[in-house]
C-alpha positions as CSV (number, residue, x, y, z in Angstrom):
1,M,-7.4,19.4,-16.1
2,T,-7.3,21.5,-13.7
3,P,-4.5,20.8,-10.7
4,T,-6.9,20.3,-7.9
5,A,-8.1,17.3,-10.2
6,T,-5.0,16.0,-11.2
7,V,-3.8,15.5,-7.9
8,L,-7.4,14.2,-6.9
9,E,-7.1,11.8,-9.9
10,S,-3.5,10.8,-8.6
11,A,-4.2,10.1,-4.9
12,N,-6.9,7.5,-5.9
13,E,-5.0,6.3,-8.7
14,R,-5.1,2.3,-8.1
15,L,-2.1,0.1,-8.7
16,S,-2.5,-3.4,-9.9
17,A,-0.4,-6.4,-9.3
18,S,0.4,-9.9,-9.3
19,D,1.6,-12.1,-6.6
20,Q,4.0,-15.0,-7.6
21,T,0.7,-17.2,-5.9
22,G,-1.1,-15.6,-8.7
23,R,-3.0,-13.1,-6.3
24,A,-4.2,-10.0,-7.9
25,I,-3.7,-7.0,-5.6
26,I,-4.5,-3.4,-5.8
27,A,-3.1,-1.1,-4.2
28,R,-2.7,3.1,-4.0
29,R,-0.4,5.3,-2.8
30,L,-1.0,6.5,1.0
31,N,-1.7,10.1,1.4
32,A,-1.0,12.0,4.2
33,L,-3.9,11.4,6.1
34,D,-3.3,7.8,5.4
35,K,0.3,7.7,7.2
36,L,-1.1,10.2,10.3
37,R,-3.4,7.1,10.9
38,L,-0.7,4.4,10.3
39,L,0.9,6.1,12.8
40,K,-1.2,6.2,14.9
41,A,-2.4,2.7,15.1
42,A,1.3,1.7,15.2
43,G,2.1,3.7,18.6
44,P,4.3,5.9,19.7
45,M,7.2,3.2,19.5
46,L,6.7,1.3,16.2
47,S,6.2,4.7,14.5
48,E,10.2,5.3,15.0
49,N,11.2,2.0,13.7
50,Q,11.5,2.7,10.1
51,A,11.7,-1.1,8.9
52,W,9.1,-1.9,10.6
53,L,6.7,1.2,9.4
54,G,8.0,0.5,5.8
55,V,6.3,-2.9,5.9
56,A,3.9,-1.6,7.4
57,M,3.1,0.9,4.4
58,L,3.3,-1.0,2.1
59,A,0.6,-3.4,3.8
60,A,-1.6,-0.3,4.4
61,S,-1.7,0.4,1.1
62,V,-3.3,-2.6,-0.2
63,V,-7.2,-2.1,-1.0
64,E,-8.0,-5.0,-2.6
65,I,-7.1,-9.0,-2.9
66,D,-8.2,-11.3,-4.8
67,G,-11.6,-8.4,-5.6
68,I,-12.0,-8.2,-2.1
69,P,-12.2,-5.1,-0.1
70,V,-9.1,-4.6,2.3
71,P,-9.8,-2.4,4.9
72,M,-7.4,0.1,6.1
73,P,-5.8,-1.1,9.5
74,T,-6.5,0.8,12.4
75,S,-4.0,-0.7,15.0
76,E,-1.3,-2.9,15.1
77,K,-2.5,-6.3,15.2
78,Q,-4.8,-5.4,12.3
79,I,-1.3,-4.6,10.7
80,E,0.2,-7.4,11.4
81,A,-2.9,-9.5,10.1
82,L,-2.4,-8.1,6.8
83,V,1.6,-8.5,6.8
84,A,0.9,-11.8,7.8
85,R,-1.8,-12.5,5.2
86,L,0.1,-10.6,2.6
87,G,3.3,-12.3,3.1
88,D,6.4,-11.7,1.4
89,P,5.1,-12.5,-2.3
90,G,2.4,-10.0,-1.8
91,L,4.7,-7.3,-0.2
92,D,6.8,-8.0,-3.0
93,A,4.2,-7.3,-5.7
94,V,2.8,-4.0,-3.9
95,A,6.5,-2.9,-3.5
96,T,7.1,-3.2,-7.1
97,A,4.1,-1.9,-8.1
98,I,4.5,1.6,-6.5
99,S,8.4,1.4,-7.3
100,D,7.2,1.1,-11.0
101,H,4.7,3.7,-10.9
102,D,7.1,6.1,-9.5
103,S,9.6,5.2,-11.8
104,P,11.2,8.0,-14.3
105,S,8.7,6.4,-17.3
106,G,5.8,6.2,-15.5
107,Q,4.9,2.8,-16.5
108,S,3.5,0.3,-13.9
109,S,4.1,-3.5,-15.5
110,G,1.5,-4.6,-13.5
111,N,3.5,-7.7,-12.9
């Protein structure tokens, strides 16, 4: 596999998780453009709030909940609506999936 193909495959990799409520959540790692767009959606003040931005990035990484596609949020209100929809159980599941994927073993537990 070429280096470019490896990067593209990694960028499009889907991470599966199940939250405590039983929802099937699919997420992916945000790329540089996704992060830039999220910062734009958050606005200048919230973009400097690392705690808020961390939660927003977890939410924005979700691409599907229970088989239903989730679009990338493009405004502060959409970010907040997605965070509310996921709640703590969904955000915890996404954080675990990303953390497991990034662990040295590279294995996702899939929760």
